PyMOL Python script that loads the backbone (N, CA, C, O; Angstrom):
from pymol import cmd

cmd.read_pdbstr("""\
ATOM      1  N   UNK A   1     202.632 -72.928 351.011  1.00  0.00           N
ATOM      2  CA  UNK A   1     202.242 -74.153 351.188  1.00  0.00           C
ATOM      3  C   UNK A   1     201.702 -74.825 351.151  1.00  0.00           C
ATOM      4  O   UNK A   1     201.080 -74.432 352.137  1.00  0.00           O
ATOM      5  N   UNK A   2     200.987 -76.077 350.783  1.00  0.00           N
ATOM      6  CA  UNK A   2     200.334 -77.022 350.059  1.00  0.00           C
ATOM      7  C   UNK A   2     200.976 -78.615 350.767  1.00  0.00           C
ATOM      8  O   UNK A   2     202.037 -79.181 350.505  1.00  0.00           O
ATOM      9  N   UNK A   3     200.253 -78.886 351.400  1.00  0.00           N
ATOM     10  CA  UNK A   3     201.349 -80.422 351.712  1.00  0.00           C
ATOM     11  C   UNK A   3     200.090 -81.335 350.590  1.00  0.00           C
ATOM     12  O   UNK A   3     199.920 -82.550 350.699  1.00  0.00           O
ATOM     13  N   UNK A   4     199.552 -80.730 349.873  1.00  0.00           N
ATOM     14  CA  UNK A   4     199.320 -81.690 349.626  1.00  0.00           C
ATOM     15  C   UNK A   4     200.002 -82.173 348.474  1.00  0.00           C
ATOM     16  O   UNK A   4     200.786 -81.367 347.974  1.00  0.00           O
ATOM     17  N   UNK A   5     199.894 -83.356 347.892  1.00  0.00           N
ATOM     18  CA  UNK A   5     200.160 -84.022 346.642  1.00  0.00           C
ATOM     19  C   UNK A   5     200.212 -83.604 345.060  1.00  0.00           C
ATOM     20  O   UNK A   5     201.059 -83.690 344.171  1.00  0.00           O
ATOM     21  N   UNK A   6     198.744 -83.059 345.172  1.00  0.00           N
ATOM     22  CA  UNK A   6     198.760 -82.801 343.694  1.00  0.00           C
ATOM     23  C   UNK A   6     199.357 -81.626 343.702  1.00  0.00           C
ATOM     24  O   UNK A   6     199.746 -81.227 344.799  1.00  0.00           O
ATOM     25  N   UNK A   7     199.542 -80.938 342.740  1.00  0.00           N
ATOM     26  CA  UNK A   7     199.662 -79.587 342.808  1.00  0.00           C
ATOM     27  C   UNK A   7     199.090 -78.812 342.378  1.00  0.00           C
ATOM     28  O   UNK A   7     198.941 -78.946 341.163  1.00  0.00           O
ATOM     29  N   UNK A   8     198.646 -77.983 342.800  1.00  0.00           N
ATOM     30  CA  UNK A   8     197.488 -76.632 342.864  1.00  0.00           C
ATOM     31  C   UNK A   8     197.888 -75.517 341.532  1.00  0.00           C
ATOM     32  O   UNK A   8     198.678 -74.582 341.403  1.00  0.00           O
ATOM     33  N   UNK A   9     196.658 -76.336 340.474  1.00  0.00           N
ATOM     34  CA  UNK A   9     196.817 -75.730 339.408  1.00  0.00           C
ATOM     35  C   UNK A   9     195.311 -75.100 338.594  1.00  0.00           C
ATOM     36  O   UNK A   9     195.093 -75.161 337.384  1.00  0.00           O
ATOM     37  N   UNK A  10     194.111 -74.313 339.982  1.00  0.00           N
ATOM     38  CA  UNK A  10     193.787 -74.035 339.808  1.00  0.00           C
ATOM     39  C   UNK A  10     193.626 -73.014 338.925  1.00  0.00           C
ATOM     40  O   UNK A  10     193.087 -72.734 337.854  1.00  0.00           O
ATOM     41  N   UNK A  11     194.729 -72.287 340.338  1.00  0.00           N
ATOM     42  CA  UNK A  11     195.113 -70.242 339.114  1.00  0.00           C
ATOM     43  C   UNK A  11     195.370 -71.204 336.975  1.00  0.00           C
ATOM     44  O   UNK A  11     195.012 -70.839 335.855  1.00  0.00           O
ATOM     45  N   UNK A  12     195.853 -71.979 337.307  1.00  0.00           N
ATOM     46  CA  UNK A  12     195.685 -72.040 336.101  1.00  0.00           C
ATOM     47  C   UNK A  12     194.967 -71.662 334.817  1.00  0.00           C
ATOM     48  O   UNK A  12     195.071 -70.994 333.788  1.00  0.00           O
ATOM     49  N   UNK A  13     193.715 -72.968 335.882  1.00  0.00           N
ATOM     50  CA  UNK A  13     192.537 -73.473 334.909  1.00  0.00           C
ATOM     51  C   UNK A  13     191.617 -72.001 334.544  1.00  0.00           C
ATOM     52  O   UNK A  13     190.793 -72.042 333.630  1.00  0.00           O
ATOM     53  N   UNK A  14     191.843 -70.676 335.364  1.00  0.00           N
ATOM     54  CA  UNK A  14     190.885 -70.066 335.887  1.00  0.00           C
ATOM     55  C   UNK A  14     191.786 -68.519 334.688  1.00  0.00           C
ATOM     56  O   UNK A  14     191.266 -67.485 334.267  1.00  0.00           O
ATOM     57  N   UNK A  15     193.901 -69.295 334.419  1.00  0.00           N
ATOM     58  CA  UNK A  15     193.968 -67.886 333.761  1.00  0.00           C
ATOM     59  C   UNK A  15     193.589 -68.252 332.312  1.00  0.00           C
ATOM     60  O   UNK A  15     193.273 -67.369 331.514  1.00  0.00           O
ATOM     61  N   UNK A  16     193.624 -69.698 331.938  1.00  0.00           N
ATOM     62  CA  UNK A  16     192.779 -70.152 330.157  1.00  0.00           C
ATOM     63  C   UNK A  16     191.730 -69.751 329.957  1.00  0.00           C
ATOM     64  O   UNK A  16     191.381 -69.138 328.948  1.00  0.00           O
ATOM     65  N   UNK A  17     190.889 -70.107 331.132  1.00  0.00           N
ATOM     66  CA  UNK A  17     189.124 -69.697 330.883  1.00  0.00           C
ATOM     67  C   UNK A  17     189.186 -68.276 330.710  1.00  0.00           C
ATOM     68  O   UNK A  17     188.470 -67.768 329.847  1.00  0.00           O
ATOM     69  N   UNK A  18     189.795 -67.701 331.275  1.00  0.00           N
ATOM     70  CA  UNK A  18     189.748 -65.482 331.233  1.00  0.00           C
ATOM     71  C   UNK A  18     190.544 -65.285 330.244  1.00  0.00           C
ATOM     72  O   UNK A  18     190.737 -64.093 330.003  1.00  0.00           O
ATOM     73  N   UNK A  19     191.092 -66.047 329.562  1.00  0.00           N
ATOM     74  CA  UNK A  19     191.971 -65.741 328.304  1.00  0.00           C
ATOM     75  C   UNK A  19     190.960 -66.373 327.130  1.00  0.00           C
ATOM     76  O   UNK A  19     190.886 -66.067 325.940  1.00  0.00           O
ATOM     77  N   UNK A  20     190.060 -67.562 328.051  1.00  0.00           N
ATOM     78  CA  UNK A  20     189.843 -68.122 326.421  1.00  0.00           C
ATOM     79  C   UNK A  20     188.319 -67.693 325.832  1.00  0.00           C
ATOM     80  O   UNK A  20     187.874 -67.882 324.700  1.00  0.00           O
ATOM     81  N   UNK A  21     187.392 -66.765 327.505  1.00  0.00           N
ATOM     82  CA  UNK A  21     186.823 -65.646 327.792  1.00  0.00           C
ATOM     83  C   UNK A  21     187.602 -64.816 327.298  1.00  0.00           C
ATOM     84  O   UNK A  21     188.335 -64.897 328.284  1.00  0.00           O
ATOM     85  N   UNK A  22     188.242 -63.914 326.520  1.00  0.00           N
ATOM     86  CA  UNK A  22     188.579 -62.512 326.303  1.00  0.00           C
ATOM     87  C   UNK A  22     188.769 -62.910 324.888  1.00  0.00           C
ATOM     88  O   UNK A  22     188.675 -61.967 324.103  1.00  0.00           O
ATOM     89  N   UNK A  23     189.064 -64.307 324.257  1.00  0.00           N
ATOM     90  CA  UNK A  23     188.884 -64.180 323.365  1.00  0.00           C
ATOM     91  C   UNK A  23     187.555 -64.706 322.063  1.00  0.00           C
ATOM     92  O   UNK A  23     187.283 -64.861 320.873  1.00  0.00           O
ATOM     93  N   UNK A  24     187.318 -64.750 322.812  1.00  0.00           N
ATOM     94  CA  UNK A  24     185.736 -65.013 322.545  1.00  0.00           C
ATOM     95  C   UNK A  24     185.201 -66.364 322.071  1.00  0.00           C
ATOM     96  O   UNK A  24     184.237 -66.416 321.308  1.00  0.00           O
ATOM     97  N   UNK A  25     186.056 -67.866 322.688  1.00  0.00           N
ATOM     98  CA  UNK A  25     186.315 -68.835 322.911  1.00  0.00           C
ATOM     99  C   UNK A  25     184.729 -68.743 323.325  1.00  0.00           C
ATOM    100  O   UNK A  25     184.100 -67.946 324.022  1.00  0.00           O
ATOM    101  N   UNK A  26     184.247 -70.299 322.340  1.00  0.00           N
ATOM    102  CA  UNK A  26     183.078 -70.562 323.513  1.00  0.00           C
ATOM    103  C   UNK A  26     183.510 -71.287 324.529  1.00  0.00           C
ATOM    104  O   UNK A  26     184.713 -71.515 324.660  1.00  0.00           O
ATOM    105  N   UNK A  27     182.533 -71.777 325.441  1.00  0.00           N
ATOM    106  CA  UNK A  27     183.226 -72.730 326.941  1.00  0.00           C
ATOM    107  C   UNK A  27     183.297 -73.974 326.322  1.00  0.00           C
ATOM    108  O   UNK A  27     184.258 -74.726 326.485  1.00  0.00           O
ATOM    109  N   UNK A  28     181.835 -74.372 325.256  1.00  0.00           N
ATOM    110  CA  UNK A  28     182.473 -76.040 325.406  1.00  0.00           C
ATOM    111  C   UNK A  28     183.028 -75.995 323.788  1.00  0.00           C
ATOM    112  O   UNK A  28     182.164 -76.465 323.047  1.00  0.00           O
ATOM    113  N   UNK A  29     183.967 -75.653 323.225  1.00  0.00           N
ATOM    114  CA  UNK A  29     185.120 -75.711 321.956  1.00  0.00           C
ATOM    115  C   UNK A  29     185.900 -76.124 323.126  1.00  0.00           C
ATOM    116  O   UNK A  29     185.834 -75.932 324.340  1.00  0.00           O
ATOM    117  N   UNK A  30     187.016 -77.056 321.940  1.00  0.00           N
ATOM    118  CA  UNK A  30     187.358 -78.071 323.167  1.00  0.00           C
ATOM    119  C   UNK A  30     189.162 -77.176 322.890  1.00  0.00           C
ATOM    120  O   UNK A  30     189.483 -76.249 322.146  1.00  0.00           O
ATOM    121  N   UNK A  31     190.006 -78.049 323.930  1.00  0.00           N
ATOM    122  CA  UNK A  31     191.065 -77.031 323.944  1.00  0.00           C
ATOM    123  C   UNK A  31     191.986 -77.265 322.972  1.00  0.00           C
ATOM    124  O   UNK A  31     192.355 -78.429 322.817  1.00  0.00           O
ATOM    125  N   UNK A  32     192.809 -75.698 321.717  1.00  0.00           N
ATOM    126  CA  UNK A  32     193.558 -76.255 321.148  1.00  0.00           C
ATOM    127  C   UNK A  32     194.238 -75.456 320.609  1.00  0.00           C
ATOM    128  O   UNK A  32     193.719 -74.414 320.208  1.00  0.00           O
ATOM    129  N   UNK A  33     195.636 -75.703 320.428  1.00  0.00           N
ATOM    130  CA  UNK A  33     196.838 -74.683 320.329  1.00  0.00           C
ATOM    131  C   UNK A  33     197.182 -74.237 318.780  1.00  0.00           C
ATOM    132  O   UNK A  33     197.548 -75.134 318.021  1.00  0.00           O
ATOM    133  N   UNK A  34     197.068 -72.708 318.210  1.00  0.00           N
ATOM    134  CA  UNK A  34     196.731 -72.776 317.241  1.00  0.00           C
ATOM    135  C   UNK A  34     198.279 -72.556 316.736  1.00  0.00           C
ATOM    136  O   UNK A  34     199.207 -71.892 317.198  1.00  0.00           O
ATOM    137  N   UNK A  35     198.158 -73.369 315.634  1.00  0.00           N
ATOM    138  CA  UNK A  35     199.235 -73.874 315.024  1.00  0.00           C
ATOM    139  C   UNK A  35     199.730 -74.595 314.525  1.00  0.00           C
ATOM    140  O   UNK A  35     200.417 -74.771 313.519  1.00  0.00           O
ATOM    141  N   UNK A  36     198.936 -75.561 316.136  1.00  0.00           N
ATOM    142  CA  UNK A  36     199.160 -76.938 315.972  1.00  0.00           C
ATOM    143  C   UNK A  36     199.524 -77.486 314.839  1.00  0.00           C
ATOM    144  O   UNK A  36     200.495 -78.222 314.663  1.00  0.00           O
ATOM    145  N   UNK A  37     198.369 -76.960 313.687  1.00  0.00           N
ATOM    146  CA  UNK A  37     198.251 -77.366 312.700  1.00  0.00           C
ATOM    147  C   UNK A  37     199.170 -78.352 311.347  1.00  0.00           C
ATOM    148  O   UNK A  37     199.320 -79.388 310.697  1.00  0.00           O
ATOM    149  N   UNK A  38     199.592 -76.830 311.695  1.00  0.00           N
ATOM    150  CA  UNK A  38     200.416 -76.161 310.559  1.00  0.00           C
ATOM    151  C   UNK A  38     201.904 -76.641 310.579  1.00  0.00           C
ATOM    152  O   UNK A  38     202.634 -76.230 311.482  1.00  0.00           O
ATOM    153  N   UNK A  39     202.188 -77.141 310.017  1.00  0.00           N
ATOM    154  CA  UNK A  39     203.832 -77.677 309.972  1.00  0.00           C
ATOM    155  C   UNK A  39     204.655 -76.863 308.825  1.00  0.00           C
ATOM    156  O   UNK A  39     204.320 -76.585 307.673  1.00  0.00           O
ATOM    157  N   UNK A  40     205.786 -76.595 309.505  1.00  0.00           N
ATOM    158  CA  UNK A  40     206.151 -75.347 308.488  1.00  0.00           C
ATOM    159  C   UNK A  40     207.349 -76.321 307.198  1.00  0.00           C
ATOM    160  O   UNK A  40     207.794 -77.465 307.291  1.00  0.00           O
ATOM    161  N   UNK A  41     207.555 -75.259 306.078  1.00  0.00           N
ATOM    162  CA  UNK A  41     207.257 -76.641 304.787  1.00  0.00           C
ATOM    163  C   UNK A  41     209.456 -77.028 305.579  1.00  0.00           C
ATOM    164  O   UNK A  41     210.320 -76.676 306.382  1.00  0.00           O
ATOM    165  N   UNK A  42     209.178 -77.744 304.734  1.00  0.00           N
ATOM    166  CA  UNK A  42     211.202 -78.265 304.750  1.00  0.00           C
ATOM    167  C   UNK A  42     211.739 -77.547 303.832  1.00  0.00           C
ATOM    168  O   UNK A  42     211.472 -77.368 302.644  1.00  0.00           O
ATOM    169  N   UNK A  43     212.922 -76.963 304.876  1.00  0.00           N
ATOM    170  CA  UNK A  43     213.339 -76.585 304.060  1.00  0.00           C
ATOM    171  C   UNK A  43     213.917 -77.013 302.640  1.00  0.00           C
ATOM    172  O   UNK A  43     213.636 -78.160 302.293  1.00  0.00           O
ATOM    173  N   UNK A  44     214.439 -76.493 302.055  1.00  0.00           N
ATOM    174  CA  UNK A  44     214.699 -77.305 300.400  1.00  0.00           C
ATOM    175  C   UNK A  44     216.416 -77.437 300.118  1.00  0.00           C
ATOM    176  O   UNK A  44     217.142 -76.968 299.242  1.00  0.00           O
ATOM    177  N   UNK A  45     216.540 -77.861 300.697  1.00  0.00           N
ATOM    178  CA  UNK A  45     218.389 -79.040 300.159  1.00  0.00           C
ATOM    179  C   UNK A  45     219.113 -78.021 299.154  1.00  0.00           C
ATOM    180  O   UNK A  45     219.432 -78.586 298.108  1.00  0.00           O
ATOM    181  N   UNK A  46     219.466 -76.607 299.210  1.00  0.00           N
ATOM    182  CA  UNK A  46     220.230 -76.184 297.710  1.00  0.00           C
ATOM    183  C   UNK A  46     221.727 -77.007 297.943  1.00  0.00           C
ATOM    184  O   UNK A  46     222.104 -77.526 298.993  1.00  0.00           O
ATOM    185  N   UNK A  47     222.505 -76.957 296.540  1.00  0.00           N
ATOM    186  CA  UNK A  47     223.300 -77.284 296.711  1.00  0.00           C
ATOM    187  C   UNK A  47     224.626 -75.997 296.913  1.00  0.00           C
ATOM    188  O   UNK A  47     224.720 -74.860 296.450  1.00  0.00           O
ATOM    189  N   UNK A  48     225.650 -76.918 297.940  1.00  0.00           N
ATOM    190  CA  UNK A  48     226.522 -75.787 298.527  1.00  0.00           C
ATOM    191  C   UNK A  48     226.598 -74.450 296.641  1.00  0.00           C
ATOM    192  O   UNK A  48     226.044 -74.731 295.578  1.00  0.00           O
ATOM    193  N   UNK A  49     227.219 -73.507 296.848  1.00  0.00           N
ATOM    194  CA  UNK A  49     227.479 -72.842 295.654  1.00  0.00           C
ATOM    195  C   UNK A  49     229.326 -72.346 296.385  1.00  0.00           C
ATOM    196  O   UNK A  49     229.610 -71.406 297.127  1.00  0.00           O
ATOM    197  N   UNK A  50     230.335 -73.534 295.723  1.00  0.00           N
ATOM    198  CA  UNK A  50     231.819 -73.449 296.591  1.00  0.00           C
ATOM    199  C   UNK A  50     232.160 -73.436 295.512  1.00  0.00           C
ATOM    200  O   UNK A  50     233.359 -73.372 295.244  1.00  0.00           O
TER     201      UNK A  50
END
""", "prot")
cmd.dss("prot")
cmd.show_as("cartoon", "prot")
cmd.util.cbc("prot")
cmd.orient("prot")
């Protein structure tokens, strides 16, 4: 365990870089969350079938 105040996130960045390289994403490509631009359709209120 390190006593540094900053958490060790190097392995996370390495994992992200490896996944991005595996996915064929250019290194200069900005980080994107797939589907972040997608807004699910609003459920249409259905009248109560009673």
